[in-house]
C-alpha positions in Angstrom: -9.2 -27.3 -7.4 -6.1 -25.2 -8.3 -5.0 -22.7 -5.7 -5.7 -19.2 -6.7 -3.5 -16.2 -6.0 -5.1 -13.1 -4.5 -3.5 -9.7 -4.0 -5.0 -8.1 -0.9 -4.8 -4.6 -2.3 -6.5 -2.2 -4.7 -3.3 -0.1 -5.2 -3.0 0.5 -9.0 0.8 0.5 -8.7 0.9 -2.9 -6.9 -1.7 -4.4 -9.3 0.3 -3.2 -12.4 3.6 -4.5 -11.0 2.1 -8.0 -10.4 0.2 -7.9 -13.6 3.4 -7.2 -15.6 4.9 -10.4 -14.3 2.2 -12.5 -16.1 1.2 -14.1 -12.8 -2.6 -14.8 -12.9 -4.2 -13.3 -9.8 -7.3 -11.5 -8.5 -7.2 -8.2 -6.6 -9.4 -7.8 -3.6 -9.2 -4.7 -1.4 -8.8 -5.4 2.3 -11.1 -3.6 4.7 -8.8 -3.9 7.7 -8.6 -0.7 9.7 -4.9 0.1 9.6 -5.2 2.8 12.2 -5.6 0.0 14.9 -1.9 -0.8 14.4 -0.7 2.6 13.2 -1.8 4.3 16.4 0.5 2.1 18.4 3.6 3.3 16.5 2.9 7.0 15.9 3.1 8.0 19.5 6.6 7.0 20.3 10.1 7.1 18.7 10.7 4.4 16.1 13.7 2.6 14.6 14.2 0.2 11.7 13.4 -2.9 13.7 10.2 -1.6 15.2 9.0 -0.3 11.8 9.8 -3.7 10.3 7.5 -5.2 12.9 4.8 -2.6 12.1 4.8 -3.3 8.3 4.8 -7.0 9.0 1.7 -6.7 11.2 -0.1 -4.5 8.8 0.6 -6.7 5.8 -0.5 -9.8 7.8 -3.7 -8.4 9.1 -4.7 -7.0 5.7 -4.1 -10.4 4.1 -5.8 -12.3 6.9 -8.9 -10.2 6.4 -9.1 -11.7 2.9 -7.9 -15.2 3.7 -10.8 -15.9 6.1 -13.1 -16.0 3.1 -10.6 -17.7 0.7 -9.1 -20.4 2.9 -7.4 -22.5 0.2 -6.0 -19.6 -1.8 -2.6 -17.8 -1.5 -3.2 -14.3 -0.3 -0.5 -11.6 -0.8 -0.4 -8.9 1.8 1.7 -5.7 1.5 2.4 -2.6 3.5 4.9 0.2 3.5 6.1 2.8 6.1 8.5 5.7 5.7 10.9 6.2 8.6 12.7 9.5 9.1 14.4 10.9 12.2 12.9 8.3 14.6 9.4 9.1 13.2 7.1 7.3 10.9 5.4 9.2 8.0 2.1 7.9 6.7 0.0 9.2 3.8 -0.5 13.0 4.3 -4.1 13.9 5.2 -3.9 17.5 4.1 -1.9 19.9 1.9 -0.4 21.4 5.1 0.8 18.0 6.3 2.2 17.1 2.8 4.2 20.4 2.8 5.5 19.7 6.3 6.6 16.1 5.3 8.4 17.3 2.2 10.2 20.1 4.0 11.5 17.7 6.6 12.6 15.1 4.0 14.2 17.8 1.8 18.0 17.3 1.6 17.9 14.4 3.9 18.0 10.6 3.9 15.0 8.5 4.9 14.1 4.8 4.7 11.2 3.1 3.0 10.3 -0.2 4.8 8.2 -2.5 2.7 6.6 -5.8 3.9 5.4 -8.4 1.5 4.0 -11.7 2.7 1.8 -14.7 1.7 -0.7 -16.5 3.8 -2.9 -19.5 3.4 -5.7 -20.6 5.7 -5.1 -17.4 7.7 -1.5 -18.5 8.5 1.7 -16.9 7.2 3.7 -19.2 4.8 6.3 -16.6 3.7 7.4 -13.0 4.3 10.0 -10.6 3.2 10.9 -7.2 4.6 12.8 -4.7 2.5 14.6 -1.5 3.7 15.5 1.0 1.0 17.5 4.1 1.7 16.3 7.2 -0.1 18.1 10.6 -0.5 15.9 13.6 -1.3 17.5 16.6 -2.9 17.3 20.0 -1.3 13.9 21.5 -2.3 12.8 25.1 -2.2 9.5 26.1 -0.7 8.3 27.2 -4.1 9.3 23.9 -5.7 7.4 21.9 -3.0 4.3 24.1 -3.5 4.4 23.6 -7.3 5.0 19.9 -6.9 2.1 19.3 -4.5 -0.2 21.4 -6.8 0.8 19.3 -9.8 0.2 16.1 -7.8 -3.4 17.1 -7.0 -5.3 14.6 -4.9 -2.7 11.9 -5.6 -0.5 13.5 -3.0 -2.9 12.0 -0.3 -2.5 8.4 -1.5 1.3 8.0 -1.2 3.8 7.9 1.6 5.6 11.2 2.1 3.4 12.7 -0.7 5.6 11.3 -3.5 5.4 8.5 -6.0 8.6 7.8 -7.9 6.7 6.2 -10.8 5.8 9.7 -12.0 7.1 13.3 -11.3 8.0 12.3 -7.7 11.3 10.9 -9.0 12.4 14.5 -9.5 12.5 15.0 -5.8 15.4 12.6 -5.4 19.1 12.7 -5.6 19.5 9.0 -4.9 17.1 6.0 -4.3 17.5 2.5 -3.1 18.5 -0.5 -5.3 15.2 -2.4 -5.2 12.8 -0.4 -7.4 9.9 -2.9 -6.9 10.1 -2.7 -3.2 10.2 1.1 -3.3 7.0 1.0 -5.3 5.3 -1.1 -2.7 5.8 -4.8 -3.3 8.9 -7.0 -3.3 8.2 -8.7 -6.7 11.4 -10.6 -7.2 11.4 -12.3 -3.8 7.7 -13.0 -4.1 8.2 -14.7 -7.5 10.9 -16.9 -6.0 8.6 -18.1 -3.3 5.6 -18.7 -5.5 7.8 -20.6 -7.9 9.5 -22.7 -5.2 6.1 -23.8 -3.9 4.7 -24.7 -7.4 2.1 -21.9 -7.5 3.6 -20.6 -10.7 6.0 -22.0 -13.3 
């Protein structure tokens, strides 16, 4: 039986990015409780290396949660964390938190750390960690308020309350070089691995 490819995510952005490559895959949301790992990292100061470990662990556990029921298939796990000023930013849980995050990021540089990996039989067979430097322009309080209002509930589903695929790009003065990783999955590196192992042509 031919090995299937499963994306352990229900993120519309990740699904569309992978779909646009023409790779045949199935999307299954992972029910892994991310707070188990996130709690470890939100209490203390962080740096690039610790955040790389965090995103790796999160991507791995989410993929393993799917792999246990799909042993012979390749499962793709992804995760992303925003690092600024020794702190990690997760998806805002309220309008107040979203305003606070954007005020802190305004006029400053932060990093988006993205982990993409593949597992089979609940064991990792490949992983890649991307670090992208992002420079947000200086934003007025009024602009932040109008932006969050225009985002509606979507502001709660993205790191830092922004998505560069839509109006969030207007928040930035400069972004990293790997647009795919910034959007949440390192597509080019993933395709190289899948092709090298014969899972795609």
